[in-house]
N, C-alpha and C positions, 0 to 999 in steps of 0.2 A: 855333076853338080846340078842341084835342083833349086829352082828359084820359084818362090811363091809370091803372088800378088794378091792383095785384098783390095777390092774396089767397093766403096760404099757410095751409093747414090741416094739422094734424098729428093723426094718430089714434093715435100711439104712447103709451106710458106715460111719465110724468114720472120723472126720476131723483131719488131721495130722498137727503138728506144722510146721511153715515155717522157714527155716534156710538158711544161706549162709555163705561163708567165704570171707575174704578180706586179704590184705597184708599190713603190717606196714613197713615203711621204715624210715631210719635215714640217713641223709646226714651230715657227720661229716668232717669238713675241718681242715686242719692243722693250728695251731697258730704259734707263734713266738718262736725263740730261742734268748734270750737276757740277757744282764747283765747290771746292774745299779751300777755304782761306785760313791763314794762320794769324796768330797775334803778331803785332808790330810793336817793338820795344825800342825806346830811346833812353839814353842815360848820358848825363854830362854835368859838368860843374860850371857855374857862371864865372865868367872871367872879367866882367866889366866892359866887354866889347861884344858886338854882334857876332854870332857864330852859327854854324850849321852842324847839326847832329845827324848821324846816319844810323839807320836801324842796326841794332846790335845782334839781331837774329836773322840770318839769311836762310830762312826755312822754306821748304818746298811746298808750293800750293799745287792743286790738282784740278784739271778740267776733264770731265768724262762725258762723252756722247756715245751712249749705247742704244740710241733710239732706232738706228737703222734707217732713218728717214733721208739722210743725205741733204738735209735742209741747210746745213751750216749753222753757225751760232756766233754770238759775241758776248763778251764779258764786260760789264760796266762796274765802275768803282766811284763811290762818293763818300764824303765824310762830314762830320760835324766839327765845330771848333773844339779844341782841347780846353777843358775847364777844370778848375779846382776851386771849389767855393765860388767866390765872386771874381776870381782871376781867370783869365783866359788867354789862349794863343790862337790867333785866327787860323781858320782852315786854309787860307791862302798861303800860309807858311809851311804847310804840309804838302810835300811833293812826292811824286812817284815816277818811275820809269821802268820799262821792261825791255831789256835787250833781247833781240831775236835769238842770240846765242844762249840765253837763259830759258829757252823753251825747248823741251826735249820730248821725244815720242817714247812713252812707256809701252804702248801697243797701239796699233792702228795705222792709218794711212797718212797722207800729207799733213804735216804739222801746221797749226795756226800761226798767224803772224801778229807781232806787236803793233799796236796803234800809237803807243807813247814810248819813243826810244830816247828822248831827252827828258831830264827832270822837268815835270809839269805840275803846277799847283793843282791840288784837288779842290773841290768845292762841294756845296750841298747838292748841286746838280750833277747827275751821273755823267761820267765820261767813259768812252769805250777804251778799255785797256788792251784787249786782244780779240781777234776774230778769226773765224774759219769760214772760207767761202763755201758755196754749195758744193756738195760731193767731196768735201775735205773735212778734216777735223773729226772723223769718226774713229773713236777709240779713246785711249787715256793719254793725257799729256801732262807732264810736270812742268812747272814754271816757277821762277824765283824773281819776283819784282823787287826793286830797290826803292827804299824810302829815305827821305831826308826831312828834317824839321829845322826851319830857321828860327833862331832864338834871338830876340832883341836884347841889347845890353840892359834894358830896364825891366826885363821879365822878373816877376816875383817868383822866388824859389818855393817849389812845392814838390813833394815826392809822389803825388797822386793825380797829375793831370791826366785826364782821359778824354778820348774821342770815340765816337761810334763810326766804324768804317762799314759801309754796306757794299757787298760784292754780289752781283747777280749775273747768272748766265741765262741768255735769252735765245730762243730758237730763231734762226735766220741770220744771214751775214750782216 
């Protein structure tokens, strides 16, 4: 039996792996701070007695904080009187509430909280409806405020009473 061995010796230097480092960057710019309100509609028939009407459209409103600032924010609401020609319904008869259960996170972190959880009369002076503390409220939030309108028995019938509702989102809690 014959056995053969082959022995190979290398005296050269081993080749090293080649490597390098680089930098990854991200340029993130601020987005918007915005609120989207919806129309508010009431409908009713005079009955000869004082009555309260409730909004017939429970539509979703939206608050968006894409600023990346973490400053927090708050939303205010104000209204004018309802008018139709020379007839009017005082703004103090127009009420709003926002239940915390009616605020949901579409995307983002801690949801904002309501500032008006019981029906409260609106006025021409803005009232805070909802707010997000610093480092919260970043993202998109849906909310559904409830509205009521008190109608006195002596209200003049018109199909076109209108009021201007002003809703503003302001940076800072």
